C-alpha positions in Angstrom: 5.2 -10.8 20.6 2.4 -8.7 19.0 4.5 -5.5 19.5 7.4 -7.1 17.6 5.2 -8.0 14.7 3.7 -4.6 14.7 7.2 -2.9 14.8 8.4 -5.1 11.9 5.3 -4.3 9.8 5.8 -0.6 10.6 9.6 -0.6 9.8 9.2 -2.5 6.5 6.0 -0.7 5.5 4.1 -3.9 5.0 0.6 -4.9 5.8 -0.4 -6.8 8.9 -2.9 -9.6 8.8 -4.4 -10.6 12.2 -7.5 -11.9 13.9 -6.6 -9.9 17.0 -8.8 -6.8 17.3 -6.5 -5.1 19.8 -3.5 -5.6 17.5 -5.5 -4.3 14.5 -6.5 -1.2 16.5 -2.8 -0.5 17.4 -1.8 -1.0 13.8 -4.4 1.6 12.6 -3.2 4.1 15.2 0.4 3.7 13.8 -0.8 3.9 10.2 0.1 0.3 9.4 -2.3 -1.2 6.8 -4.1 -4.1 8.5 -6.5 -6.8 7.4 -8.7 -8.4 10.1 -9.5 -12.1 9.8 -13.0 -12.9 10.9 -13.0 -16.4 12.4 
C-alpha cells in the first residue's frame, strides 16, 4: 500500500506526510516532498 501512496504523490506532484521512516526515505529518493510525523 505504501508504494501506491508514493506513486500517487509522485504522479500528482504532491507532498507525502508519514510516520514511516522507510516510506519517507523512499520518497526522498524519488524527489517527493515529505513531512515526517514524530509520534
